[in-house]
DSSP file (Angstrom, degrees, kcal/mol; ACC not computed):
  #  RESIDUE AA STRUCTURE BP1 BP2  ACC     N-H-->O    O-->H-N    N-H-->O    O-->H-N    TCO  KAPPA ALPHA  PHI   PSI    X-CA   Y-CA   Z-CA
    1    1 A M              0   0    0      0, 0.0     2,-0.1     0, 0.0     7,-0.1   0.000 360.0 360.0 360.0 140.9    1.7  -20.3  -25.3
    2    2 A A        -     0   0    0      1,-0.1     3,-0.0     5,-0.1     0, 0.0  -0.421 360.0-172.3 -73.7 145.8    1.7  -17.3  -27.6
    3    3 A N        +     0   0    0     -2,-0.1     2,-0.2     5,-0.0    -1,-0.1   0.674  60.9  85.8-106.0 -27.6    3.2  -17.6  -31.1
    4    4 A I  S  > S-     0   0    0      1,-0.1     4,-2.1     2,-0.0     3,-0.2  -0.558  77.7-130.8 -82.8 140.9    3.1  -13.9  -32.2
    5    5 A K  H  > S+     0   0    0     -2,-0.2     4,-2.1     1,-0.2     5,-0.1   0.884 106.6  49.6 -58.2 -43.8    6.0  -11.8  -31.2
    6    6 A S  H  > S+     0   0    0      1,-0.2     4,-2.2     2,-0.2    -1,-0.2   0.851 109.8  52.2 -66.8 -33.5    3.9   -8.9  -29.8
    7    7 A A  H  > S+     0   0    0     -3,-0.2     4,-1.9     2,-0.2    -1,-0.2   0.882 108.1  51.3 -69.0 -37.5    1.9  -11.4  -27.7
    8    8 A K  H  X S+     0   0    0     -4,-2.1     4,-1.9     2,-0.2    -2,-0.2   0.902 110.1  49.7 -63.7 -40.8    5.1  -12.8  -26.3
    9    9 A K  H  X S+     0   0    0     -4,-2.1     4,-2.8     1,-0.2     5,-0.2   0.911 107.3  53.9 -65.2 -41.7    6.2   -9.3  -25.4
   10   10 A R  H  X S+     0   0    0     -4,-2.2     4,-2.8     1,-0.2    -1,-0.2   0.891 106.7  52.8 -59.4 -38.8    2.9   -8.6  -23.7
   11   11 A I  H  X S+     0   0    0     -4,-1.9     4,-2.1     2,-0.2    -1,-0.2   0.921 110.6  46.9 -62.4 -43.6    3.4  -11.7  -21.6
   12   12 A R  H  X S+     0   0    0     -4,-1.9     4,-2.0     2,-0.2    -2,-0.2   0.920 113.6  48.0 -63.6 -44.0    6.8  -10.5  -20.5
   13   13 A V  H  X S+     0   0    0     -4,-2.8     4,-2.5     1,-0.2    -2,-0.2   0.915 111.3  50.0 -63.9 -44.0    5.5   -7.0  -19.7
   14   14 A I  H  X S+     0   0    0     -4,-2.8     4,-2.7     1,-0.2    -1,-0.2   0.893 108.5  53.3 -62.5 -39.9    2.6   -8.4  -17.7
   15   15 A D  H  X S+     0   0    0     -4,-2.1     4,-2.1    -5,-0.2    -1,-0.2   0.906 110.4  47.4 -62.0 -41.1    4.9  -10.6  -15.7
   16   16 A K  H  X S+     0   0    0     -4,-2.0     4,-2.4     2,-0.2    -2,-0.2   0.932 113.8  46.5 -64.5 -46.1    7.1   -7.6  -14.8
   17   17 A K  H  X S+     0   0    0     -4,-2.5     4,-2.8     1,-0.2    -2,-0.2   0.887 111.4  51.9 -65.2 -38.8    4.1   -5.5  -13.8
   18   18 A T  H  X S+     0   0    0     -4,-2.7     4,-2.5     2,-0.2    -1,-0.2   0.917 110.4  48.6 -62.8 -43.7    2.6   -8.3  -11.8
   19   19 A A  H  X S+     0   0    0     -4,-2.1     4,-2.2     2,-0.2    -2,-0.2   0.915 112.8  47.7 -63.1 -43.2    5.8   -8.8   -9.9
   20   20 A R  H  X S+     0   0    0     -4,-2.4     4,-2.5     2,-0.2    -2,-0.2   0.923 112.2  49.3 -64.3 -44.3    6.1   -5.0   -9.2
   21   21 A N  H  X S+     0   0    0     -4,-2.8     4,-2.7     1,-0.2     5,-0.2   0.899 111.1  49.8 -63.1 -40.9    2.5   -4.8   -8.0
   22   22 A R  H  X S+     0   0    0     -4,-2.5     4,-2.5     2,-0.2    -1,-0.2   0.910 111.1  49.6 -63.0 -41.7    3.0   -7.8   -5.7
   23   23 A R  H  X S+     0   0    0     -4,-2.2     4,-2.1     2,-0.2    -2,-0.2   0.924 113.3  45.9 -63.2 -44.6    6.1   -6.2   -4.3
   24   24 A V  H  X S+     0   0    0     -4,-2.5     4,-2.4     2,-0.2    -2,-0.2   0.923 114.0  47.8 -65.7 -44.6    4.3   -2.9   -3.7
   25   25 A K  H  X S+     0   0    0     -4,-2.7     4,-2.3     1,-0.2    -1,-0.2   0.881 111.3  51.2 -65.9 -37.4    1.2   -4.6   -2.1
   26   26 A G  H  X S+     0   0    0     -4,-2.5     4,-1.9    -5,-0.2    -1,-0.2   0.908 110.5  48.7 -63.8 -41.4    3.4   -6.7    0.1
   27   27 A H  H  X S+     0   0    0     -4,-2.1     4,-2.3     1,-0.2    -2,-0.2   0.893 109.4  53.1 -65.2 -39.9    5.3   -3.7    1.3
   28   28 A L  H  X S+     0   0    0     -4,-2.4     4,-2.6     1,-0.2     5,-0.2   0.919 107.2  51.4 -60.2 -44.0    2.0   -1.9    1.9
   29   29 A K  H  X S+     0   0    0     -4,-2.3     4,-2.2     1,-0.2    -1,-0.2   0.896 109.7  50.1 -61.3 -39.7    0.8   -4.8    4.1
   30   30 A A  H  X S+     0   0    0     -4,-1.9     4,-2.0     2,-0.2    -1,-0.2   0.910 111.3  48.2 -65.1 -42.1    4.0   -4.6    6.1
   31   31 A V  H  X S+     0   0    0     -4,-2.3     4,-1.9     1,-0.2    -2,-0.2   0.909 112.6  48.5 -64.9 -42.2    3.6   -0.9    6.7
   32   32 A L  H  X S+     0   0    0     -4,-2.6     4,-2.5     1,-0.2    -1,-0.2   0.871 110.2  51.6 -67.3 -36.5    0.0   -1.3    7.7
   33   33 A K  H  X S+     0   0    0     -4,-2.2     4,-2.6     2,-0.2    -1,-0.2   0.882 107.8  52.6 -65.9 -37.6    0.9   -4.1   10.1
   34   34 A A  H  X S+     0   0    0     -4,-2.0     4,-2.0     2,-0.2    -2,-0.2   0.898 109.9  48.6 -64.2 -40.1    3.5   -1.9   11.7
   35   35 A F  H  X S+     0   0    0     -4,-1.9     4,-2.3     2,-0.2    -2,-0.2   0.934 111.6  49.5 -63.5 -46.1    1.0    0.8   12.2
   36   36 A D  H  X S+     0   0    0     -4,-2.5     4,-2.7     1,-0.2    -2,-0.2   0.905 110.0  51.1 -59.2 -42.3   -1.5   -1.7   13.7
   37   37 A A  H  X S+     0   0    0     -4,-2.6     4,-2.1     1,-0.2    -1,-0.2   0.896 109.7  49.7 -63.7 -40.2    1.2   -3.0   16.1
   38   38 A A  H  X>S+     0   0    0     -4,-2.0     5,-1.8     2,-0.2     4,-0.8   0.888 112.2  47.9 -66.6 -39.2    2.1    0.6   17.2
   39   39 A I  H ><5S+     0   0    0     -4,-2.3     3,-0.7     2,-0.2    -2,-0.2   0.930 112.0  49.5 -65.8 -45.4   -1.6    1.3   17.9
   40   40 A E  H 3<5S+     0   0    0     -4,-2.7    -2,-0.2     1,-0.3    -1,-0.2   0.874 111.0  49.7 -61.7 -37.8   -2.0   -2.0   19.8
   41   41 A A  H 3<5S-     0   0    0     -4,-2.1    -1,-0.3    -5,-0.2    -2,-0.2   0.668 110.5-124.5 -75.5 -16.1    1.1   -1.2   21.9
   42   42 A G  T <<5 +     0   0    0     -4,-0.8     2,-1.3    -3,-0.7    -3,-0.2   0.648  61.4 145.1  81.0  15.0   -0.3    2.3   22.7
   43   43 A D     >< +     0   0    0     -5,-1.8     4,-2.3    -6,-0.2    -1,-0.2  -0.711  21.2 176.7 -88.2  91.4    2.9    3.9   21.3
   44   44 A M  H  > S+     0   0    0     -2,-1.3     4,-2.2     1,-0.2    -1,-0.2   0.809  73.9  56.9 -71.4 -30.8    1.4    7.1   19.8
   45   45 A E  H  > S+     0   0    0      2,-0.2     4,-1.6     1,-0.2    -1,-0.2   0.946 113.1  40.3 -65.5 -46.8    4.7    8.6   18.7
   46   46 A T  H  > S+     0   0    0      1,-0.2     4,-2.8     2,-0.2     5,-0.2   0.894 113.5  55.3 -66.7 -39.6    5.6    5.6   16.7
   47   47 A A  H  X S+     0   0    0     -4,-2.3     4,-2.4    -9,-0.2    -2,-0.2   0.879 105.2  53.1 -61.2 -38.1    2.0    5.2   15.4
   48   48 A K  H  X S+     0   0    0     -4,-2.2     4,-1.9     2,-0.2    -1,-0.2   0.913 111.3  45.7 -63.7 -42.5    2.2    8.8   14.2
   49   49 A E  H  X S+     0   0    0     -4,-1.6     4,-2.2     2,-0.2    -2,-0.2   0.915 113.9  48.8 -64.9 -43.2    5.4    8.1   12.2
   50   50 A K  H  X S+     0   0    0     -4,-2.8     4,-2.7     1,-0.2    -2,-0.2   0.849 108.6  54.4 -66.8 -34.1    3.9    4.9   10.8
   51   51 A L  H  X S+     0   0    0     -4,-2.4     4,-2.6    -5,-0.2    -1,-0.2   0.924 108.9  47.7 -64.3 -44.4    0.7    6.7    9.8
   52   52 A A  H  X S+     0   0    0     -4,-1.9     4,-2.2     2,-0.2    -2,-0.2   0.912 114.1  47.1 -62.7 -42.2    2.7    9.2    7.8
   53   53 A L  H  X S+     0   0    0     -4,-2.2     4,-2.7     2,-0.2     5,-0.2   0.912 111.8  50.4 -65.8 -42.4    4.7    6.4    6.2
   54   54 A A  H  X S+     0   0    0     -4,-2.7     4,-2.6     1,-0.2     5,-0.2   0.911 110.2  49.7 -62.7 -42.6    1.5    4.5    5.4
   55   55 A E  H  X S+     0   0    0     -4,-2.6     4,-2.3     2,-0.2    -1,-0.2   0.923 112.1  48.4 -61.8 -43.9   -0.2    7.5    3.9
   56   56 A K  H  X S+     0   0    0     -4,-2.2     4,-2.1     1,-0.2    -2,-0.2   0.935 113.9  45.3 -61.2 -47.9    2.9    8.2    1.7
   57   57 A K  H  X S+     0   0    0     -4,-2.7     4,-2.3     1,-0.2    -1,-0.2   0.874 112.1  51.7 -67.7 -37.4    3.1    4.6    0.5
   58   58 A L  H  X S+     0   0    0     -4,-2.6     4,-2.1    -5,-0.2    -1,-0.2   0.921 111.5  46.8 -64.0 -43.4   -0.6    4.3   -0.2
   59   59 A M  H  X S+     0   0    0     -4,-2.3     4,-2.3    -5,-0.2    -2,-0.2   0.863 111.0  52.2 -68.7 -34.5   -0.6    7.5   -2.3
   60   60 A Q  H  X S+     0   0    0     -4,-2.1     4,-1.6     2,-0.2    -1,-0.2   0.921 109.8  49.1 -64.9 -42.4    2.5    6.3   -4.2
   61   61 A A  H  <>S+     0   0    0     -4,-2.3     5,-2.6     1,-0.2     6,-0.9   0.885 111.8  49.2 -63.7 -38.0    0.8    3.0   -4.9
   62   62 A A  H ><5S+     0   0    0     -4,-2.1     3,-1.3     1,-0.2     7,-0.2   0.881 107.1  55.0 -68.0 -37.6   -2.3    4.9   -6.1
   63   63 A A  H 3<5S+     0   0    0     -4,-2.3    -1,-0.2     1,-0.3    -2,-0.2   0.835 110.1  46.3 -65.0 -31.6   -0.2    7.1   -8.3
   64   64 A K  T 3<5S-     0   0    0     -4,-1.6    -1,-0.3    -5,-0.1    -2,-0.2   0.330 115.4-117.1 -92.0   7.2    1.3    4.1  -10.0
   65   65 A H  T < 5S+     0   0    0     -3,-1.3    -3,-0.2     2,-0.3     3,-0.1   0.735  79.0 127.1  64.0  25.1   -2.2    2.5  -10.4
   66   66 A T  S   <S+     0   0    0     -5,-2.6     2,-0.3     1,-0.2    -4,-0.2   0.888  84.7  12.2 -74.5 -40.4   -1.3   -0.4   -8.2
   67   67 A I  S    S-     0   0    0     -6,-0.9    -2,-0.3    -9,-0.2    -1,-0.2  -0.909  99.6 -90.9-127.6 161.6   -4.4    0.3   -6.2
   68   68 A H     >  -     0   0    0     -2,-0.3     4,-2.2     1,-0.1     5,-0.2  -0.426  30.7-126.0 -72.2 145.7   -7.3    2.7   -7.0
   69   69 A K  H  > S+     0   0    0      1,-0.2     4,-2.3    -7,-0.2     5,-0.1   0.844 110.9  51.9 -62.9 -34.2   -6.9    6.3   -5.8
   70   70 A N  H  > S+     0   0    0      2,-0.2     4,-2.4     1,-0.2    -1,-0.2   0.867 108.1  51.7 -70.0 -34.9  -10.2    6.1   -4.0
   71   71 A A  H  > S+     0   0    0      2,-0.2     4,-2.3     1,-0.2    -2,-0.2   0.909 110.5  48.8 -65.6 -41.4   -9.2    2.9   -2.2
   72   72 A A  H  X S+     0   0    0     -4,-2.2     4,-2.4     2,-0.2    -2,-0.2   0.930 112.5  47.6 -63.3 -45.5   -6.0    4.6   -1.1
   73   73 A S  H  X S+     0   0    0     -4,-2.3     4,-2.4     1,-0.2    -2,-0.2   0.895 111.3  51.5 -62.7 -40.5   -7.8    7.7    0.2
   74   74 A R  H  X S+     0   0    0     -4,-2.4     4,-2.3     2,-0.2    -1,-0.2   0.913 110.8  47.8 -63.0 -43.4  -10.4    5.4    2.0
   75   75 A K  H  X S+     0   0    0     -4,-2.3     4,-2.6     2,-0.2    -2,-0.2   0.907 111.8  49.6 -65.3 -41.8   -7.6    3.5    3.7
   76   76 A V  H  X S+     0   0    0     -4,-2.4     4,-2.7     1,-0.2     5,-0.2   0.918 110.9  50.8 -62.1 -42.9   -5.8    6.7    4.8
   77   77 A S  H  X S+     0   0    0     -4,-2.4     4,-2.3     1,-0.2    -2,-0.2   0.919 111.9  46.2 -61.1 -44.5   -9.0    8.1    6.1
   78   78 A R  H  X S+     0   0    0     -4,-2.3     4,-2.3     2,-0.2    -1,-0.2   0.891 112.8  49.8 -67.4 -39.3   -9.7    4.9    8.2
   79   79 A L  H  X S+     0   0    0     -4,-2.6     4,-2.5     2,-0.2    -2,-0.2   0.928 112.0  48.0 -63.8 -44.4   -6.1    4.8    9.5
   80   80 A T  H  X S+     0   0    0     -4,-2.7     4,-2.7     1,-0.2     5,-0.2   0.896 110.6  51.9 -62.9 -40.8   -6.3    8.5   10.5
   81   81 A K  H  X S+     0   0    0     -4,-2.3     4,-2.2    -5,-0.2    -1,-0.2   0.917 110.9  47.6 -61.5 -44.5   -9.6    7.9   12.2
   82   82 A R  H  X S+     0   0    0     -4,-2.3     4,-2.4     2,-0.2    -2,-0.2   0.901 112.2  50.1 -63.2 -41.2   -8.2    5.0   14.2
   83   83 A F  H  X S+     0   0    0     -4,-2.5     4,-2.3     2,-0.2    -2,-0.2   0.935 111.9  46.8 -63.6 -46.1   -5.2    7.0   15.2
   84   84 A N  H  X S+     0   0    0     -4,-2.7     4,-1.4     1,-0.2    -1,-0.2   0.881 112.7  50.0 -63.8 -38.7   -7.3   10.0   16.4
   85   85 A K  H  < S+     0   0    0     -4,-2.2    -1,-0.2    -5,-0.2    -2,-0.2   0.917 114.1  44.2 -65.8 -43.3   -9.6    7.7   18.3
   86   86 A A  H  < S+     0   0    0     -4,-2.4    -2,-0.2     1,-0.2    -1,-0.2   0.826 113.0  52.6 -70.1 -31.1   -6.6    5.9   20.0
   87   87 A N  H  <        0   0    0     -4,-2.3    -1,-0.2     1,-0.2    -2,-0.2   0.752 360.0 360.0 -76.8 -24.9   -4.9    9.2   20.7
   88   88 A A     <        0   0    0     -4,-1.4    -1,-0.2    -5,-0.2    -2,-0.2   0.476 360.0 360.0 -75.3 360.0   -8.0   10.7   22.4
């Protein structure tokens, strides 16, 4: 356990950031699962909406440094590729 005041504060700040990052990543997983479910069901209209939502949430997470911006772009690219392939 930390004894110095600034170290104690850093622990509190890290705990808050960790909780926020977990919440964002959990939400991302839910959005991506919804997209996968729509693709599997063959519902292209819903899949298109879920793709837009997934792209938005991934870019928001990248903007807040929860995930790396290149990782977000890569995931969006792969999702779009899957959508286009399923739509064709």
